[in-house]
C-alpha positions, 0 to 999 in steps of 0.5 A: 617213239624211237621211230618218230625221233629217228624220222624227225632227225632224218628230216633235219639232217636232210636239210643240213646235208647240203651245207655239210653240217654234221648231224650228231643228234641222229647218230646219238639217238640211233646209238642210244636206241641200239644200246638200249634195245639190243644190249640184252641180247648179248646175254642170250648170245652167251647162253647160246654159245655156252649151250653149243659148246656143251652140245659139241662136248657131248658129241665129242664124247659120244664119238670117243665112245663109238671109237672105243666100241669099234676098236674093242669089237675089231680086236675081239674079231681079230683074236677070235679069228686067229684062234679059229684059223689055228683050230681049223687047220689043226682039224685038217691036219688031225684028219690028215687032209693036209700035211703039217708043213702045209698047214703051218705055211697056210696059217702063216700066209692067211693069218698075216694077210687077214691081220693087215686086211682088217686094219680098216675095221678099226677107228681113226682114233690114235689108239687104234693101232694099239688095239690092233696090236693086241691080237698078235701080242696075245697070240705071242703070249700063247706061244710063250706059254706053250713054248715053255711047256707051261701049258700044252696046246697040241693043236697050236703046236701041230699047226705052226711048228715044223717038227711038233716040238714046243720049243719051236714056238719060241722061234719063227712063230714068235718072231712072226707075231711080234713083227705083226704087232710092231708093224701095226704100232709103228707103220699102221695105215700111215705108211705103205712100208708096213704093208709091203713088210707084211705082204712079203713076210706073210705072202711072198715067203709063205708061198715060196716055201710051198712052191719050193717043196712042191716044185723045187727040183732045181736047187740054187747054186749058192744054197742047196736048201732053196730052189729056183721054183721057190724064189721065183714064186716069192718074187712073183707072189710077193710082188702081186700081194704087195700091189694088191694090198696097196690097191686095197688101201688106196681104194679105201682112201688111205694112200694115193699112188703113181701106179707105174712108178709104184710097180717099179719100186715094189718090184725092187723091194720084192727082188731084194727080199727074195734075194735075202730069203734065198741066202744060206743064212737060215741057221743064223737068222730066221726068215721071219726077221731077215725078210722083214728087215730087208723089205723095211730097208729097201722100202724106205730107200725106194718108196 
């Protein structure tokens, strides 16, 4: 019936079109037809939109649950990995395969670099950085408990102290894990400054101590406790490890760099951190504080 009326109307309109006569009946009938037969579909559209929003909400909830599961799993991995690392080097020290000083510095180097390298294991949620910081915070709690002699973990004490005294845990080792935790919270995967800071503290400073003890026959003129071998090693390995970390995170898509310019800036950061580490200020401020601070300030000015 509607088709017949429309064709009939079109016929009359075609006759009156030449005389510029309006044809209201066509538009009225067409609107009446659309209103009568298509209006009920608006309820279906509303139902469809409601169902779609429900699906989106469920997907968001599932995504949130997946992120939480991922972050918890990565945190457990870091905590167990850190505990296992200390246990391995404690065993090596106990069997006299390596010295206590070498064990301490290898834990210093490996734990920090593995901590940073594990950041991509966490989700993209805003809370991921706080989950990551739990691992060093928990290790810091262990250091405080043992440093205050509330408990005694001989393996921990032998692996991370110079002289095997529990109170040493409350100094360099504690500063170290706090820097790890704070770097993850404040810099995370959003800024290359945090990567440089931890690379210089963990890698550069750690290797400087090992090389200085092994080959440090020629001392610095302004600090007889530090050597040219240690300082050159810190600059070289600090630079290489920093560039390696930046490349690692750039490959994973977190950063993009102009590598020629970046290499120059990282060299400046490494040089300043090396100079600060070589100063005779160890008695006043620990290297685990001075090196990160120097790296932080220089990187902010350069990067």
